[in-house]
N, C-alpha and C positions, 0 to 999 in steps of 0.2 A: 261327480266323477270328472277327472281331468280330461281335457280334450286331447285328441291324437297329436295335435301340434305341440302341446306342453310336454307330453311324454317324450316326443322325439327330441325336444330341447334338453330335457333332463338327461336323456341317454347320451346326447352329444357331449354334455358337460362331464358326465362320468367317464366317458371314453377319453376325453381330452386330459382329465386328471390322471387317468391310468397310464396314458402315453408319457406324460411328464415324469411320473415316478419311474417308469421303465428307463427313460432316457438318462435320468440322473443317477440311478442306482446300479443299472446293469453293468456299465463299464467297470465300476469298482469291484463288483462281484466277480466279473470275468478276470480281473487282475489278481484277485485273491485265489480263484480257482486255478489260475495258470501256474501257481507254485507247484501244483501236483499234476496238472494237465498242460504241459508246455505246448502241445499242438494247438491249443485254442488261445494262446497268449496274443492279445492285440498288438499289432506292430508298433503302435505309439508307445505302449508301455515298455517295449524292449529298448527303445532309443531315448526315452525320456530321462533316464538316470544319468547324472553327470559322470563323465568318464573317470575323473580323478577323485571323486568323493568315495573313499573306501567304505565309509559307514553305510552307504546305500547299495553296495554290491550284493546281489542275492544269488545264492546257489540254487539252481532249479533241477532237482532230481528227476530222472525219467521214471515213469510209473510202470514197473514191470510186475510187482506184487506188493502186498501190504507190508511184508517184512522189510523190503528194501526201502520203502518210504520211512518206516520207523527208524531204520539204521541211518538214513540220511538226515533225519531230524535230529538224531543224537549228535551227528557230526556238526550240524549247525549250532547246536548248543555248545559244543566244544570250541567252536570258532570264536564265540563272543568275547571271551577274555583276551584272545589274541588280538582281535580288532581294537579292543580298548587299549591294549598295550601299545599298538601301533599309533593310534591317534593321540595318546596322552604323553608318550615319551618325547621330551623336548628335542632330542637330537633327530628323531624320526620325523617330527613335525616339520623341521627345516627341510628335510630331504623331499617330502611329498608335497610341500607347498609350492605348486607350480605357478602361483600368482606372484610369488616373491621375485621381483625384478632383479635381485642380486644373484639369483641362482640361474646361471646361464650354461648352456651346453657348449661344448667345444666344437669348432668346425672340424669336419672329418678330414679336411685337407691338412690340418696342422697336427694330426694325431700320428704318433709313431706306432706301427703295428709290427709285432715280432712273434715269430714261431721258433721255439727251441725244438728242433727235430732230433730226437735222441733214442736211446735204447734203455730197457730196464736195467737199473743198477750201473748207469754210466756217468752219474754225477749230475743228472738233469735237475733234480730237486734243489741241489745247492746252487746251480746256475740260475734257476728260476727265482729263488729267494734273493740272490744277489741283485738281479735286475729289478725285483720288486722294491728294493731300497731307493729307487729313483723317485724323485718328487712327482706327485700327481700320476702315479701309476696304478694299474689294476692287473692282477695276475691270476690267470685261470689254470688250475691244476688238473690235467688229464680229463678234459670234457669228453673225450672220445671213449673213455673206459666203459660207461654204461651202454654205449652203442655196440661196442665189440662184444660185451657180455650178452647183449640181446641176440647177437648172431651166433655166438659159440655156445652159450648156456641156455638159450631159448627163453630168456627173461623178457617179458613183455614191457614195452615202452608205453608211457602214458602221456598223451598230449594235453594241451590246455582246454580241449573240448571234452576231456575225461574219456577219450577213446583210446583203446589199446592197439598196439601194433608190434609186430615182430619182424626183425630183419632176417630174411631167410636166404639171401644170396649175396655174393660179394659185390655185385654191381650196385645193388641197392645200398649196401653198406658204404661203399665208396661215395655215392651221391649224398648220403646222409652225413658222412664226415665233412664233405665240402660245405654243405648247407649249414651245418652246426658251427663250423669255424668261421664262416663268413658272417653268420648271424652274431656271434660273439664280438667280432670286430666292429660291427655296426651297433652293438648293444641291443640287438633285436632278439631277445631271449624267447619271445612267444613263438618263434618259429622252431624252437627246440622242444625238448621233452622234460616232463617233471623229474624224471630220473636223473637227467643231466644237470638241471639247475639246482637240485637239492642235495646232490652228493656232497658230503662234507670231506674235504681233502685231508690227507694225512699232514700235509704241509703246504701252505700256500694261501694266497688271497686274504691277508690280514684286513684289507679294505672291505671285504665282503662280510665281515663279522656281524655287523648290524643286521644284514639280510638274514643270515643263518640264525641269529638270536630271535628275529621276528618269527621265523618258521618254527623253531624249536623242534619238537618231535612230530609235528603235524605236517607230514609230507603228502598232503592231499591238495587237489586242484583249488578249492576255494581259499585255502590259507595261502598257498603260493601266489595266487592271483592278487590277493590283498597286499602281500609283502613285496611283490615284484617291483613296484615303482621305486623302492629303496635301491635295489640293485641297478635298475635302469638309470637312475639319476647319478649314482656313483660312477657308473661306467661312462655315461655321457660327459661327465666332467673330467675324466681322465685324459692325460696327454700322452700316456704310454700304455698300450694294451699288449700284454704278454700272454702267450699261450704255450704251455709245455705239453708236448705229446710224445708218446713212445709207440704209437700205433699207426703212424702215418708214414708212407714212403715218399721219396722225393719226386717220383713221377706224378703222384696225386697232388703233391704240394705245388707242382708247376702250374696246375689249373688255378690254384689260389693266387699264385703270383700274377697271373693274367687278369684275374677278376677282382683282386683287392689292391687298390692303388697304394703305393709306397710300402707294401709289405716287404719285410726282410726276414730271411730264414738263416738261422744259425744251426749248422749241422754239427752236433756235439758227438765226438767219438772218443773211445777209450780202448785200451788194450783188451781184446776179447778174453784173454786169460783172466784178467782182473774182473771183468764183467761176470764171467761164468763162476768164478770163485765166490763173488758177492751174491749171486743168485743162489748158489748152493747154501750160503749162510742163512738165507730167508726161505729155504726149502722150495725154491722154484726150479731147481735142477736136480736130477738124479745122477749121482756120480757114476753109476753103472752104465749110463748112456751118454757119457761125456762127448764121445766122438760125434754122435748124432746131434747133440745140442750145439757143439762147436760148428758143425757143418751148416746148421740152420742160421745161426746168428751171423757167421761170416759171409754166407751167401747174401743175406739181407744187407749187411754193411757194404759189400762189394757193389751191389746194385745201386744203392743210394749214392755211393762215392762216384761211380761211373755217371749216374744221372747228374750229379753236381758238376762234374767236369764238363758235360755237354751244355748245361745251363750257363756256365761261366764263359763259354765260347760265343754266346749270343749277347749282343750289345744291350738288349733290353733287360737282361738279368745279371750281367757281370758285376754290377755294384750292389746287388740285392741278396746274394747268397755268399756265405763264408763258412769255413770249417774251423771248429774250435777243438783243440786237443785237451782232454781232461788233465792229462799229465802236465801240460804247460800251465794250466790254471792252478794246479796244485803246487808246482815248483816255484812259481813267482806270481802269486795271486794279484798283487797290486798292478804290476806292469801289464800283465795279460788282461786284467779287467779294464784297464784304461784303453787298451787297443779294442776290446769288445765294445765299450761304450762309444768310442770314436767311430767304429763301423756303423753303429746304430744311430749316430748323431744325437746321443743322449748325454747331458752333462754328467761328468764324474765329480760328485760332490763330496764334501767332508763327511757327510752322513754315510755315504757308500763306503768310503775308505775306513771309517770307524767300524762299520759292520764287518768288513773283510778282516781287519786286525783282530776283532773279537771272535769271529766265527770260523775263520779259515786259517788263522795263524796262532791258534791256541796251543796249549801245552799238553793236551791230552785228547783222547778220542772218546766220544760218547758211546755208551753201551747199546743204546737203542739203534737197531739197524736202519731206521728211517730218519734218524736225527740229522740235522744239518747245522747244528749250533755248537759253539765252543769245541771245535775239533782242530787238530793239526792236519791240515789237508795233505801236506807232503807225506807225512807218516801214513795216513790213510791210503793214499794212492799206491804206496809200496808194500803195504801190509800183506797183500795176497801172496807175495813171494815167500813169505815166512810160513804160509799155511798150506801150500801145495807141495807135491813131490814131482820128481822128474817124469814119472809116467803120465801124470795129469798134463803137464806142459807139452810133452811129446805128442799126446793125442790131439791137443788143440792145434799145435804147430802143423801137423800133417794136414788138417782140414782147412787151415787158414793161410796157407802159403801165398795164395793169390792176393788176399787182403794185405798181407805184410808188404808185398811188393808195391801196392798202391799207396799205402799209408806210411811205410817206413819202419814198421816194427821188425824186430829181429827174433829169430828162433833161439831157444835155449839149448846150449851145447852140453850141459852137464849140471849136476847138482851144485858144484862149487860156484859156477856162474850164476845159477838161480838164486842162491842164498847170499851172494855178495852184493848188497844193495847199492854199492858204489858203482857197479858195472851197469851201464845204461843199456836197456833193451830196445832202444830206438836209434835210428840213424841220426847223425848230427844235423843233417840238412833235411828240412821238410819238403814235400813235393811242391813244385812251383805252380802246378796247374789246379790247385785246390783253394786258392785264396785263403791261406791259413792266417788266422788271427794271431 
């Protein structure tokens, strides 16, 4: 029979072996279990994955019930071919290869930052596409739209932590506008929402095509997280960052002027009668309530114009804000575009001029209401006069008289004047206090 001393030695050996097994195996088991129980994930496992190795990014679903786990696992299976596409495509490889010394980001001090502050159907898409023709540019089309929809239509926003949020008051909406636009200028898209990053614009951001191709129809957090480095790298390499907005007022834009160095704002305006007729064409205006619609848009334009005048009186802003008339751009696209590019300190290249001659000085108008290519810009800018009657213009003229005085538009005195396109409905001289391009 073994002595008590030998038994105690054998027990000590068994205990030591058991502890060794536990030390070696338990961390791995905990990491495996953490996929479904994130609350017990070891801290080391959360930080050990390389930040830029997309193949190792894991999506960790929250355990609420068995069905949600199954659903998330199905999503993970759907992600696999997307990640393979990201890592195998040669053009994407170049974008996400952060070790490549030839891929350098641009100093923020050398970047031109531009906001086109406009109104729906005022020619903003055409102006945005024009500026996008600049070398090394990136153009963001309406990043504020999902935010405004969250407020007005109660659509939830999804952040990069897969949490939802609704914008329920105008104060929060304004702060979110500023945060989103500032983030876009810094190429910091993780401060925004999945809804904003993944919206596919009607027109804009040809540079972003590889990012949208990577996402495809998978507009969920894990896919966007994997594809986001493509957009970040494209943005960081750009020399000109352009944002077109129709949901921002000049008072809020002033906050951005103070917080975003070298930001310039182009206030794009157009005859409100032309705007309202164009909105009617895309069913955004009810002709029965044209007086109400005219009052709303002209009030907005007056407030923005007055705010612009005040900004131009301040030394820190007088060279950073300018007014662009859509009618001037349509009448003489090349000369007006040269003045626009000069204000922004952006080179006016042969490529830009070629685009203008092809897309703004064409021989016909495109049927699609959102098209900005192959059109006669001058004919398009005057077309509204052939489509409306004198009762329409009279209703708008009554509500917009204050705006006309500020911007130089003229009321229509009769059908003959309205239909005679050679008669100019603008004063010859533009207001001197608006820094007109």
